C-alpha positions, -999 to +999 in steps of 0.1 A: +213-674+098+226-657+067+208-658+034+232-681+016+231-705+046+193-706+043+196-715+006+219-744+013+188-766+019+182-767-019+203-785-044+201-807-075+188-842-068+164-832-041+128-847-044+100-826-057+084-825-022+110-814+003+109-807+040+126-774+048+133-751+078+121-715+076+148-696+096+145-674+126+155-637+125+139-630+092+106-619+106+082-592+094+054-588+118+038-622+123+055-639+094+089-641+076+093-613+050+079-620+016+112-618-003+127-647+017+095-667+014+095-663-024+132-671-025+126-704-007+101-715-033+123-703-062+154-720-048+135-753-048+124-748-084+156-737-101+176-770-099+151-787-123+152-759-149+177-765-178+205-742-185+197-716-211+161-711-198+163-677-182+137-667-156+114-641-172+085-636-148+073-647-114+039-642-098+035-648-061+004-651-039+009-648-002-019-670+009-012-672+046+016-661+070+047-683+068+064-686+101+099-697+113+100-735+117+092-766+097+075-763+063+071-783+031+079-770-004+066-787-036+074-780-072+058-790-105+066-784-142+033-775-158+046-775-194+080-777-209+083-766-245+112-760-269+117-724-257+094-718-227+088-736-194+059-729-170+063-742-134+049-737-100+062-740-064+041-741-032+051-738+004+028-755+030+030-751+068+008-769+094-012-784+066-021-751+050-008-735+018+012-704+027+026-693-007+020-701-043+046-692-070+041-693-108+073-689-128+079-685-165+113-693-181+122-686-216+152-692-239+168-664-259+152-658-293+166-639-323+146-607-328+149-576-350+133-555-322+157-547-294+144-519-271+167-507-243+155-496-209+163-464-191+194-466-169+192-461-131+181-427-119+208-404-104+203-386-071+223-368-045+241-390-020+248-363+007+213-363+021+203-400+023+185-417+052+194-450+067+169-475+080+178-482+117+191-517+125+172-517+158+140-503+172+107-505+154+121-518+121+113-555+113+140-579+123+148-590+087+160-555+078+191-562+099+203-583+070+203-553+046+218-519+043+196-491+030+204-456+016+170-439+012+174-410-014+138-406-025+109-405-001+113-410+036+112-435+065+080-455+073+054-438+095+068-403+087+034-389+074+049-382+040+029-367+012+051-384-014+041-415-033+076-427-040+104-445-021+138-454-034+175-455-030+203-480-028+203-514-011+227-543-004+229-573+019+247-564+051+279-576+067+297-606+052+268-620+033+287-613+000+279-638-028+274-635-065+239-623-070+214-646-086+176-648-089+170-657-052+191-628-041+173-604-063+139-615-050+152-607-015+167-573-025+136-561-042+111-571-015+134-559+014+121-524+009+091-514+030+060-507+010+058-470+000+024-470+017+040-471+052+058-438+046+024-421+042+012-431+077+019-409+107+018-438+132+025-476+130-001-498+113+002-532+096+005-537+059+013-568+039+017-580+003-013-597-012+002-605-046+036-598-062+047-600-098+083-595-108+098-596-143+135-602-148+157-587-175+181-614-187+215-599-181+247-616-169+251-607-132+288-602-125+278-585-092+275-595-056+246-591-033+267-566-012+272-543-042+248-514-041+216-520-062+193-491-070+156-492-064+126-469-070+089-476-062+057-455-067+021-460-056+001-458-088-033-461-071-046-466-036-082-471-023-103-493-001-073-505+019-053-517-012-024-499-028-010-508-062+028-502-064+052-503-093+089-506-088+122-512-106+156-525-096+188-516-113+222-534-113+252-517-098+263-507-134+230-489-139+213-515-162+177-524-154+175-558-136+139-563-127+104-547-129+081-553-099+044-548-092+027-554-058-008-552-044-004-542-008-031-544+019-030-514+043-048-516+076-051-478+081 
């Protein structure tokens, strides 16, 4: 099932507590991959947010594995002010909370302080690596195309603490990119931690915070988006990773931070 087909479960007028189906073929180990899980929760929240309230920040806790099959998603507006809305969404499965999402929305304000971000890094395109569509790669990666230009493939025993390149949704999944698509594009990259390992070992996101830069998005999810991540610190089985996503025109689109558990 393609990404936009999965998101058709959500629309204006749906109740705050909604039965959903978590799709097959989006797996990552024993669960669906985190970007899709977060997108499911966000897709249920967005229809009750007024226009003009741009998403500014999302924090996600991956409480338990979310598997393909039936689940329940719930949303709640915690506070709605004149210019800021705080809201939550939760996904439950088999009577257990699997994911908790906290989102902050904010209207545009006049300000005398406008600080621009660095544009997307440039790198050579003649020596890029592709993540294979089959073999040991998680099944969800078949929905994406990767051009790895910084760092290397998972389990390559690399000494580098960075991973980056270009990414897009694969095949005919073209659609104007929105918040749910960006959640998927950012989290579709493997944790940098896996590239350090010289043999397969599990790793999973414990928490994820992503901040969105409020631009118009006249791009599709099959345009090439640029990504770069770096491990800032790692010890005791936990790695702290900072990353950025840039639009196809080079403007910064999102800033991401993850705490990743590494079982190696």
